[in-house]
N, C-alpha and C positions, 0 to 999 in steps of 0.2 A: 509575824515574820515567817515566810516560807523559804526554807533553805534546801536547794538541790545539791545532792552529793553524788559524784560519779566515782567509779572504781571501787565500789563497795564490796565486791566479792574477793578482792585481793587481800594480802596479809595485813596491810595497813587499814584499808577501808572497812573490812568486817570487824575490826577491833575499835575503829573510830566511831562508827555510827551508834553503837550502844551507849558509848560515853557521851556523845552529843545529845542523844535522846534524853539522857538523865539530866542534862543541863538546860533542856528546852523549856521555856516558860509556858504556862497554861495558855492555850489558844494558838500557840505557834506550831508549825508543821515542819517535819523533816521528810523530804521526798528523795528516794533513791532511784537512780537510773540503772537498770539491769537489762541483760539481753533477753531473758525470758522470765515468765512469772514464777517458775519453780525456784530460780535463784533469788527472787525477791521475797519468797514466803517467810524465811526466818526474820527478815526485817519488818515485814507486815505484822508478824506476831508480836514484835516489840513496840508497835505503834507507828511505824513509818508508812508514808504514802509511797506506793510503788508505781514507777513509770517504766514501761518496757520499750527499749530502743537501743541503738548503737551510737556511740560517740561519733563515729565516722559518717553517720547518716543525718544530714542536716534537718530533714523533716521531723524525725523522731526527737532530735535535740530541741527543736523549736516547740514541739508539743510538751516535752518534759519541763521546759522553762516557763510554761504558762502560769502567770501569777507569782513567779518566784521573785524574792527580794534579794537573795544572796545565793552564791554558788561556791562550793568547795570541790575543786577538781583534783581528785586523787588518782584518777585513771592513769595507768602507765604500762608500757610494754618494756619489760625489764630485760636483763641479759639472758641470752639463750634463745631469743627470737630473731628472725631475719632482720637485717638492717632496715628493709623497706617497711616492716611492721612497726619498728621503733619510731621511724620518722612519721609514719601515718598516724600513730596514736599520740606520741609524746609532743610533737610539734603541730602537725596539721589538725589533729583532733582537738587539741587544746585551743588553738587559734580559732577554729570554727566555733567551738563552744563560747569562747570569749567574745567574738563578734556578735554571735546570736544573743548572748546574755546582755551585751550593751544595747543592742537594738530592741530587746524585749523590756528594757527598763530596769534591769537588775542594778542594784545600787552598790553591791560589794561582791568582789570576786577574789577568792583565795585559791592560789595555785600552789600545789605541792610539788616541790623540786628536790634537788639533791646537792649536797656539798661537793659532789664530784664534778659539777659544772665548772669549778674554778680551775681544774686541771693541775698543772705543776705548782709546787709550793713557792712561797715568796720569802722564805727565811724567817717567818713569823706567822702567827695565827691569821688565817684568811678572814677578810672582812667583806661585808656585803657590797662595798664599793669596788672591789677588785674585779677587773675584767677577766674573762676566761683566757687561760694560756694552755692550749691543748698539750696533752702529754700525761705521763704517769701510767701505772700498771692497769688502772681501771677506766682509762679514757676510751671512748668509742662512740658508736651511734647513740647509745642511751644517754651519755653525758652531753654529747653535742646537740642532740635533738631537744633535750631539756633546756640547755642554754639558749637556744634559739626561741623556744617557747616563752622563756622568761622575758626576753627582749621584746618579742612581739606583743605579749600581753601588757607589759608596762607601757607600751606605746598607745594602748587603748585607754589608759587611765585618764579620767577627767574628774578628779576629786579636789581635795583641799590644796591650794597653792599659795605661795608667798608672792605678793605683788606689792612693790613699793613699801616693803616692810610690814604689810598687813596680810592676815590670813583671809583668803577668799574661798567660798564654798562652791565647788563646781557642781554642775547639774547632771553629770553623767555618772559613770561607773568608777568606783575606787578599786584599785588592784593591789593586792598584797601577796607576796611570795614567801612561802615557808620552805627553806632549804634544809632538808633532813640529813643528819648523819646516818650511819649504818644502824638500821632499826632491828630491835630484838625484843624478846620478852613475851609473856602470855602464851608460851608454848610454840612460838614462831620457830620453825626449823632454820631460819636465817642464821642463828648463832652457830649451829653445827656446820652450816654450809660455808661459813667464813674460813674454815680450815682448808678449803680448796686453794685459797690464796696464801693464808698465813703459813702453811707448811713450806712455802717456797720463799718466805721473807727472811730477813735478818731477825734475830731474836728480839731486838729492841724496836723493831718497826712497829708503828702505832696505827690503830684503827679507831677512829672516833665513833662513839656509840650514842644511841638514844633509845630509851624504853618506849614501848607503845603508849604507856600511860602519859609520858611526857610529850610524845608526838601529839596526842589528843589535847593535852593542856596547851601546847604551843599554838596549834591550829585554832582552837577555840578562842584563845586570846586574840589572834589575828582577826577572827570572824567578828568578835563582839567589841573590840577596843573602840572607844569613842573617837569621833573625828573622821575625816574622809581623806586623810593623807595616804598616799601610796607608799610602799616600801618593801624591802626584802629583809627577811630575818632568818638568821641561822638558828636551827633548833638542835641542840646536842646536850649531852651530859657534861660533867666536869672532869672526867678522868679517862682519856683515851686508853684503849686496851692494847698491850703489846702482843706480839706474835706468840711469845712464851705463855702469856696469860690466857690467850685464846685457846691454847691446848689445855691448859690447866682447868679453865672453866668448863670445858667440854669433857674433862676426865680422860684425856688422851695423852699418852707419853709424848714428851717434847722431842722432836727429831734432833739427833745430834748435830746435823748440818747447820742449824740455825745459829749456833754460836760463832761459826766462822764466816758468816756473811756480813756485809756492810749495807746499811740502809742508804739507798741512792738519793732519797729526798725526804729528810726527817720531818718536813712540814706538809707533806702531801696529805690533803684531806683533813687537816687540822684547822678548824674554823673557830673564830671568836664568837661568843654568845653575849658580848657586852650590850649590843643594841637591844635584843629582846629582853634582857635583864633590866636595863635602865629605862627603856621606854614602855614596856608592857608588864614588868614585874615578874617575869618568868624565873622560877627556881625549880630545878629538876627534883621530882619526887624521888627519883633514883639517881643520885649523883654519880654512881659508878655501877658497873655490872656486878660487882661484889655486894653492893647494897641490895640490889635486886635478888641476888642469890640468897642472902641472909633473910630476906622477906618472903622467900618462896615464890618469887614473881618471874622466874625464868621461863 
């Protein structure tokens, strides 16, 4: 099995690839797509095959896909970039990669997405079947472009289907989506950066989290789970962090204004993990950020 991974130099990708390599069976290969050989050198030292190219360049994407059986697309243009770049990478690049993967004979495609695609809360934990409802403090080009990428990639799926009560095996590409909560851990500065929002929230406003180790666990389960069924799976820990706790975990005094504010949408970004638990056996290694702190894994 040859697995192509994109977005490997970002905070998620560079922590995911070493964990994937440790799980790779003898004879299997992990190939990483990077923009230049220098960025690929650390992964080559770990045993990965390196392909040089840009996700937005179809020729280099096709070259990187040569012989690939599976793809894990982690590439993303996050907040802080121009909207045009977010759309170009998160939607257009993902769909270009998806179509090229399908046409190249790839059998499984794992797309990394975000729980922010759901938008506004529903008065309950968000489920994978919920359609996006634009809104909320973190909605924007990043969330919207990821939502459109999900829909476009799932439309490419041709895997296991139920026909007349029987399971049929498609001959094309199976697509699975992993929607991540707010990622932290392993020295990722993301946890400290959360204060840019949490400082302006109500004290009890919650942020759903997931440790890098559990991101890797979830994506590997999507990659290797038997069967060819498509699906979307939320990946998160068990204990969303409040704005007060976000300050405490960062060792920063809690601003006095938090106590007087009201959370406008208590279910914003809070997603159910029942599907990945029940179908794929996911159990977070770090059920809360406090568990990760106690283990020295922040």
